[in-house]
C-alpha positions in Angstrom: -28.4 35.9 46.8 -27.1 36.6 43.3 -26.5 34.2 40.5 -23.3 34.0 38.4 -25.1 35.4 35.4 -28.6 36.4 34.4 -31.0 33.8 33.0 -33.1 34.2 29.9 -35.6 36.2 31.8 -33.0 38.6 33.1 -33.3 37.3 36.6 -30.2 38.1 38.6 -30.8 36.4 41.8 -32.8 33.7 43.7 -34.1 34.5 47.2 -35.5 31.6 49.2 -37.5 32.3 52.3 -38.9 29.6 54.6 -41.8 30.0 57.0 -43.3 27.7 59.6 -47.0 27.2 59.0 -48.9 29.3 56.4 -51.9 30.5 58.5 -49.9 33.0 60.7 -47.4 34.2 58.1 -47.8 37.6 56.5 -46.7 37.2 52.9 -46.2 41.0 52.6 -43.5 40.9 55.2 -41.7 38.1 53.3 -41.9 40.2 50.1 -40.6 43.3 51.9 -37.7 41.3 53.3 -36.9 40.2 49.7 -37.0 43.8 48.5 -34.7 44.8 51.4 -32.2 42.1 50.4 -32.5 43.2 46.8 -31.5 46.7 47.8 -28.5 45.5 49.7 -27.3 43.2 46.9 -28.2 45.8 44.2 -30.2 43.2 42.3 -32.8 44.5 39.8 -34.8 41.3 39.2 -35.2 38.4 41.6 -37.1 35.1 41.6 -38.3 34.8 45.2 -39.3 31.4 46.5 -41.4 31.1 49.6 -41.4 27.7 51.3 -44.0 26.9 54.0 -43.3 23.9 56.2 -45.1 22.0 59.0 -43.9 21.2 62.5 -42.5 17.9 61.2 -40.4 19.8 58.6 -42.4 18.8 55.6 -43.1 21.4 52.9 -46.8 22.1 52.8 -46.9 24.9 50.2 -44.6 26.9 47.9 -45.1 30.3 46.3 -42.9 31.9 43.5 -42.8 35.6 42.7 -40.7 37.6 40.4 -39.8 40.9 42.0 -38.2 44.0 40.4 -36.3 46.8 42.0 -38.3 49.4 40.0 -41.6 48.2 41.5 -43.5 50.9 43.2 -43.5 49.1 46.5 -39.8 48.4 46.4 -38.7 51.8 47.6 -40.9 52.5 50.6 -39.5 53.9 53.9 -40.3 50.6 55.6 -38.2 48.6 53.1 -35.3 51.2 53.4 -35.5 50.7 57.2 -35.5 46.9 56.9 -32.5 47.1 54.5 -30.6 49.4 57.0 -31.4 47.0 59.8 -30.1 44.0 57.7 -27.0 46.0 56.7 -26.1 46.8 60.3 -26.9 43.2 61.4 -24.6 41.8 58.7 -21.9 44.5 58.9 -22.3 45.4 55.2 -21.0 48.6 53.9 -23.3 50.1 51.3 -20.8 52.8 50.0 -17.6 51.7 48.6 -14.6 53.7 49.7 -11.0 53.6 50.5 -10.1 51.7 53.6 -8.8 54.1 56.2 -5.3 53.9 57.7 -6.4 52.4 61.0 -9.4 50.4 59.7 -9.5 46.7 59.6 -9.6 45.1 56.1 -13.3 44.2 55.3 -12.3 40.6 54.9 -11.0 40.5 58.5 -14.2 41.8 60.1 -15.8 38.4 59.9 
C-alpha cells in the first residue's frame, strides 16, 4: 500500500479498491476498509481509488478520495475491529519485538 516516498501533497500511499456494480456497494464500508489498512501500514495520508466495474469487467465509474489518519472517523471502534480482523487474517504483527527463542522467523511464516 505504501509508496517509496511521499509525493508533493504528502501522500504516502495509494489504496485501490474494486467493487462489482455501484448500486449495491456501500462507499462508507470501502472508506472504513481503507482506514483499517492505513492503521496497519501506519500511513498518515492516502489517495484512495475506488473502481466500480460491470459484469463484463468494464470500469463503469471511479472515485478518488484523500484520507488522513487524523480524520475524526479514522479511529472508531469499528475501524479498529476491521484492522484487527485484517491483521489476524494476514498474520501481521503490530508490535515490533524481539523474536523469541522458539519462534519462527517472521519471513518464514509465509
